C-alpha positions in Angstrom: 0.0 0.0 0.0 1.4 3.4 -1.0 1.6 6.0 1.6 0.1 9.4 1.0 1.8 12.5 2.3 -0.5 14.4 4.6 0.3 18.0 5.1 -1.4 19.8 7.9 -1.5 23.5 7.6 -0.1 25.3 10.7 0.3 28.8 11.9 2.7 29.9 9.2 3.8 33.2 10.8 5.6 31.2 13.6 7.5 29.0 11.2 11.0 30.0 10.2 11.5 29.8 6.5 14.7 29.9 4.5 14.9 31.4 1.0 16.3 28.9 -1.6 15.2 30.7 -4.7 18.6 30.2 -6.2 18.6 26.4 -5.5 17.5 23.4 -7.6 15.9 20.3 -6.1 15.4 17.0 -7.8 12.4 15.2 -6.3 12.2 11.5 -7.1 8.7 10.2 -6.4 6.5 7.8 -8.3 3.2 8.6 -6.7 1.5 11.6 -8.4 -0.2 12.9 -5.3 2.9 12.6 -3.2 5.0 14.4 -5.7 2.5 17.2 -6.1 2.3 17.7 -2.3 6.1 17.4 -1.8 6.7 19.8 -4.7 4.4 22.4 -3.1 6.1 22.0 0.3 9.6 22.3 -1.1 8.5 25.1 -3.3 7.5 27.1 -0.2 11.2 27.6 0.3 11.5 29.2 -3.1 13.6 26.4 -4.5 13.1 25.2 -8.1 11.8 21.6 -8.2 12.2 19.1 -10.9 10.3 15.8 -10.6 11.2 12.4 -11.9 9.2 9.2 -11.3 11.9 6.6 -10.5 15.5 6.0 -9.5 16.7 5.3 -13.1 15.4 8.7 -14.3 17.1 10.4 -11.3 20.4 8.8 -12.1 20.1 9.8 -15.7 19.2 13.4 -14.9 22.1 13.8 -12.5 24.5 12.0 -14.8 23.7 14.3 -17.7 23.6 17.5 -15.7 26.5 19.8 -15.1 28.3 19.3 -11.7 26.4 22.0 -9.9 23.0 21.8 -11.5 21.1 20.1 -8.7 21.8 21.2 -5.1 19.9 18.4 -3.3 17.8 15.3 -4.0 14.7 14.2 -2.2 14.3 10.5 -2.9 11.4 8.1 -2.3 12.6 4.7 -1.4 10.0 2.3 -2.9 9.6 2.9 -6.6 9.3 0.8 -9.7 12.2 0.4 -12.3 14.9 1.4 -9.8 14.3 1.9 -6.1 15.8 4.7 -4.0 18.6 2.6 -2.5 19.7 1.4 -5.9 19.6 4.9 -7.3 21.6 6.3 -4.4 24.3 3.7 -5.0 24.4 4.6 -8.7 24.6 8.3 -8.0 27.3 7.8 -5.4 29.4 6.0 -8.1 29.3 9.1 -10.3 32.5 11.2 -10.6 32.9 14.7 -9.0 30.2 16.7 -7.3 27.5 14.6 -9.0 28.4 11.7 -6.8 28.5 13.8 -3.6 25.1 15.6 -4.0 23.1 15.4 -0.8 20.4 12.7 -1.0 17.5 12.7 1.4 15.4 9.6 1.9 11.7 10.6 1.9 9.6 7.6 3.0 6.9 6.3 5.2 9.3 3.6 6.4 10.4 5.3 9.6 11.7 2.6 12.0 15.2 2.9 13.3 16.3 0.1 10.9 14.9 2.0 7.9 16.8 5.1 8.9 20.0 3.1 9.3 19.4 1.3 5.9 19.1 4.7 4.2 22.4 5.9 5.7 24.1 2.6 5.0 23.2 2.9 1.3 24.6 6.4 1.1 21.7 8.6 1.8 22.5 11.7 3.9 19.3 12.0 5.9 15.9 10.5 6.3 12.6 12.4 6.4 9.5 10.4 7.3 6.2 10.8 5.5 3.9 12.5 6.1 6.2 15.4 5.4 6.7 18.1 7.9 7.7 21.6 6.6 9.8 22.4 9.6 11.8 19.2 9.4 12.2 19.6 5.6 13.3 23.2 6.1 15.8 22.2 8.8 17.3 19.5 6.5 17.6 22.0 3.6 19.3 24.5 5.9 21.8 21.8 6.9 22.8 20.9 3.4 22.3 24.1 1.4 23.8 26.8 3.7 
């Protein structure tokens, strides 16, 4: 069963927001509703968001981009064609900055072993679904500042 991102609107004036209008995010998500919601949430930071539907497309985009084209990748884990773990391994094998781009797991699998598996496969962070704007913003601050 696919998870659906649930976004609960909060009191926005109390939430710290960073401005990433000069940054490019690659969002890797096979579920249309999840990608639409995640794109909106990420877009609230001002970042430009490109969406691909599976890990293979993500690897191809990063492989064919210039070294500094994407600043960060938000990667679902369970996808057809190539899952997030396989895609992360393939990206980490790329030369230069492409292989070092921050990759953030974005999944409903949030047990301690899921978080550890994400890190063991080369992902830098793990964000549990449903997405939380404050957590996402904190992760972006960590890797983009």
